[in-house]
N, C-alpha and C positions, 0 to 999 in steps of 0.2 A: 567621111562625115557627111558629105553632100547627099549621099544616098538616103540618109535618115532625116534630112532637114524637113521634109514635107510629110513625115509620118506623125504619129501621135507624139505629143510632147514628152510623155513618159518614156517612150522608146529612145527618143533623141537624148533626153537627160541621162539615161542609163549608158548610152554610147559615149557621152561626154565623160562620165565617170570612168568608164573602161579606158578611154583614150588617155585620161590623166594617169591612171594607175600603170598603164603600159609604157608611157613616154615621159613621165616625170624624170627630170635629170637626177634627182636624189630620191628614188623610191624607198619608202619605208615599209611598203606592203608589196608582197608578191602575189600575183593572181594565180591561184591554183585551178579554179574553175569559174566559168561564167555561164549563166542560164543552165545550171546543172539540174537535170530532171531527177525527181525522187519517185520511185515506184514501190508498189506493195502488191503482193500476190493475194488475190481474193478469189476463193473457190477455183484455184488453178488459173485464173486470169491475171495478167499483168496490168495493173491499173496505175495510171499516173496520178500522184497526189498533188504535185505541183513542181515548181522549179525554184532553185536557190538563185538569187541574183548574182551573188559573188561568194566564193570561198577564197579567203586570203590568208597568207602566212605573214606574221609579224614576229621576227626572231623565232622563238619556240612556241608562239601562240598562234592558234588557228581561229580565224574569225568567219562567221557567217553573216554577211552584210546584205540587208534588204534596203533598197533605195526607192524614193518616190519624190515627185514634184507635184504640188497641188496649189490650187487657188480657191479660197473659200470666202464667202460673204457672210458677215455677221447679221443675224436676225434675232431680236429679243422677243420673248413672250413671258407669260407668268412663271414659267419654269426656268427663266434665265436666258443667257445668250446661247444661240446655236450657230454653228459654222457650216454653211451649206455651199456645195458646188454650184456654179452658174446654171448647170443643166438640171439641178434639183435632185439628181439621182445619187449624189455622193455627199457624204458628210464627214467632217473631221473626226468625230468620236468613233464612227464606224470604221474609218480607214485605220486609225490607230489600233482599234480592237482587232481588226483583221490581221494587221502586222504582228501584233503581240500573241494572238491566240491561234493563228493558223500558219502564217508564213515562218515565223521564227522557230516554232517547234518542229518544222520539217527536217531540220538538220539533226534532230535527235535520232533519226533513222540511219544515219551514217555510222559506219564502223571504222572510226579513226583510232590511231594509237594514242592520241592525246585528246583531252576535252576540247569541244568547240564552243566558243563564246558567240552567242547570237546577238546581233545589234541591228537597229535600223536607223536610217538617216533620212529625214524628210525635209525638203526645202520647199519654198514657195512664198506666197503672200496671203495674209489675212486682211480683208477689206472691211473696215468699220462702216456703219451707216453714215451718210454725209453729215448728219446733225449731231452725232455723238461718238464717243469711243467706248467700246464695250470691254469688260474685263476679259483678259486672255486666259485660256486654259493653263493649268499647271504645266511647267516644263517647256513652254513656248518661248523662244527667244524674242525679246522686244527690240524695237527699232526706235531711234530718236525721233523719226518723223513717221506718223501713221499714214496708211493708205485708206481710201474710202470708196464706197460704191454709191451710185445715185441713179435715178431713173432718167429716161429721155427728156421728160418734161422739166426736170431739175437742172439739166445740163447747161442751159444758157446762163444760169446764175453763177456757175462755178468755173466754166471753161473759157479761157482766153487764149491768146496766141502763144502763151508760154507752155502749152501742152502739145505733145506729139502723140499721134496714134501709133500704136505698135501692132504691126501685123503679127499673126499668131506665132510665126517662126521667130519673132523677136521677143516674145514674152519672157524667155529665159535670160536674154542678154541685156535688154533695155535699149535706151535711145542714144547711147554715146556715138557721136560722129556718124549718125545715120544720114543717108541721102535718099531723096525720093519719098520720104514719109509725109503724111498729111499734116501740115503745120498751121492751117487756117481754121478758125472756129467755125466759119460758115461751111466750109467743106466737111468738117466733122459732123455738124448738125444735119447737113444734106444727106449724109449716110443714113440718118434716122428718119428721113421723110417717109419712107415706106415702112410697113410693119416689120419689126425686127425678128429675125430667127436666131441671131447670134449676138453675143455681147461685144462691146468694144473695150479694149484696155488702152489707157493713155499714161504717159509718163511726163512729169514736169521736166523742163529743159535743164533746170539749175539745181535739182535735188533728186533724191531717190523716191519722192512721193509718186504714187500711182493712183489712178482713178479707174474704176470699172463702171461702164455705163450699161444699164440693163433696160429692157422694155418696160413700159409703164405698168404692165400687169404683173411683172415679176414678183414684187413684194406680196401681192395677194396669193399668187400661186405657191410661193414659198411657205406662207403661213398655212395654206390649205394642206400642203405636203406634210407639215409638222403635225397637223390635227389628225390626218388620216393615217399617218405612219410615224408615230412619235418615237 
């Protein structure tokens, strides 16, 4: 697992799922394939259409499982709430549509003796604006304590010594029993003294609440992205 710790979170998450499936003491699912490529012949050329994350066997049932881990920030406009990735290039509705319309149908190309059930499993966190809680999309699991996002300028009002900064490799696991993490509000804010190129994620010491701190211009850039590419 250490070899994947510093790679993209999605790859690390997928390896965690694989590790669980292979090493669970009472596995209910058998891994038939992992990262299984799907090809199609087009004009005599072998073209890769994509990969299946997992093919699994559960008793007599075969599952095609797609997985993802995502973190989205809620932004509201006249058309309602939108859930946007910190880098502004990714959105929850588009991710779910891609899984439903592209990834899951890939297993239809397989010639199996029994039907394949395609399913996807998406984990992560939705961050509400610091001043409100937005309605969640249908089918999203709710939590007893919501997480929020805020800008660098808003941070001093909300952050105290009960918050811990999570390095990106800790975004999946949280702050339980961490050592060497930044625990002081001044240190947190000092990280934002220079113009930001990345966001910060924080977790509350005594709950599952998280905060995402973004540059001050992030809300304007998010709304501009929604206007130019709705």
